[in-house]
N, C-alpha and C positions, 0 to 999 in steps of 0.2 A: 880088690883094690878096695882099701877101705876109704871111707867119707872122709875120716878125719885127715888124712893124709893128702885126698885130694884138696880139701879145705884150706889146709897147710901152705899147700902147692899154690892155690890161687890167690891165697893172701901172700905169699912171698912174691908172686908175679905182679900183682897189683900194686905192692908196696915198690917193686924195681920200675914199674911202669908210672908211678908216681914220683919218684925219685928222678927217672929219666925226663919226665915231663916238667918237673920244677928246675931240673939242671939246664934243660937244653930248648923245650918247646916255650916254657913259661917265661923267659925273657924274650924270645923273637916277638910274642903276640905282646907284653908289658911296654916293650920299647915305640913301637908304632902308637900305643894307645897313651902313652905317656907324652907322644910327639903330637898327638892329635888333640889331648886337653891343653897343650901348651899354646897350640894354634888357637883352639876356641876361646882360652883365655885370654890371649892376645888380641883376638877380634872382638871380644865382648869389651874390652878395654879400650881398644881403638874405636868401638862403635860409642861409649860412653864418652870418649874425650872430642869424638864427633859431636855429638849432642850438645857438649858443653861449648864446643866453638862455635856450633849452629846458633845458640842462645845468644852467646857473647857476639856473634856477627848481627844478629836481629837487632841486639839491642842497640849496637854502634850505628846501624842503618836506621831505627827509628831516630837516633838522636841526630843524625846526619837529616834526614828527612824534617823533623822538626825545626832544626837549624836552618837550614834552606827556607822551609815557610816563614818564619820569623825575618830573615833577611827579604824573601820577597816580598811580603807584608811592608817593611822598611822602605824598601823600593818604591812600592806602588805608593806609599803615604808620600815620599819625596817627590815622586812624579807629580801628584795630586797637587801637592802644595805649589811646587814649581807652577804648573800648568794653572793655577788660581793666581799666583804671583804676574805669570805672562799676561793673563786675562785682565788684571787689573791693572798692570802697567799699559797693557794695549788700549785701555778704556781710558786711562788717564792721558795717552797719547793722543788720541782720537777726539777726546775733549777739549785738550789745548789746540787741537789741528781745528777743530769746529769752531773753536773761540776765534781762531786767526784768521780763519776764513771768513766768518761773520763780521769781524771787525773791517777785513779787508773790503767786503761787500758793501757794508754801511758807508765805509770811505769812499768806495766808487761811486756808489748811490748819492753820495753828498755832493760829490765834484761834478757827476753827470746833471745834478737839480742844479747847482751853481751854475753850470754851462747854460742849461736850459733858460735860467731866468734871465741871463744875460742874454741871451738868444732874445728871449722874448721881449726884453727892454729895449734891445736896439731894433727890433722889429715895430714895438709899439712906438718907438721914436720916429722912426722911417714914416711909419702911418701918420701919426702927428705932423710930422713936417710936411708931409703930403696934401694932408687935408689942410693944413696951414697954409700951403703953397697955392692951393686950388681957391681957397679963399681969398687970399690976396691978390690971386693970379698974376703972380709973379715967380721969378726963378731965383732962388737964394745962391750964391757963389758955393762951388763946393767947399771952400774951406770955412765960410760962416757956416754953409750945411753941416759939416762935420763938427764944427765945435758947439752947434745947436743941438746935436744927437747926444753929444756926450755931457752935455748940460741936463738935458732929458733923462737919460739912462741914468745920471746921478740922482736926480729928482725921484725916478720911479725906484 
């Protein structure tokens, strides 16, 4: 056998093998590879979309947190103002109540002092009448005695 013929036959077999591979085997290999590359591309696109959605969600969350913090600050400020107002109102009410109680106490003291003075005048008048009665050694009748005590009380 000649080497050239062997070489030509091998080339023909090789060409048939290439043709057979390109016609039947190659599409079977390329189909799953194309599917796999499409799945990978879709996965990468979904990952990018997920990253974008995550960034957007983070921005929205930060905005909501910022707004919540501002609102909480406003509520705290309003509560502090309301508390200050309530304290001032309570101080005013307590001050007015204290002034009223002080005026009432002063009035009560004035009344008690007047009653004490009146009782003291009556006691002094009775003592004066008793002393005068002993000096004169005679008893004054009750009506005259009462008139005399009223006159002495008026003078004192």
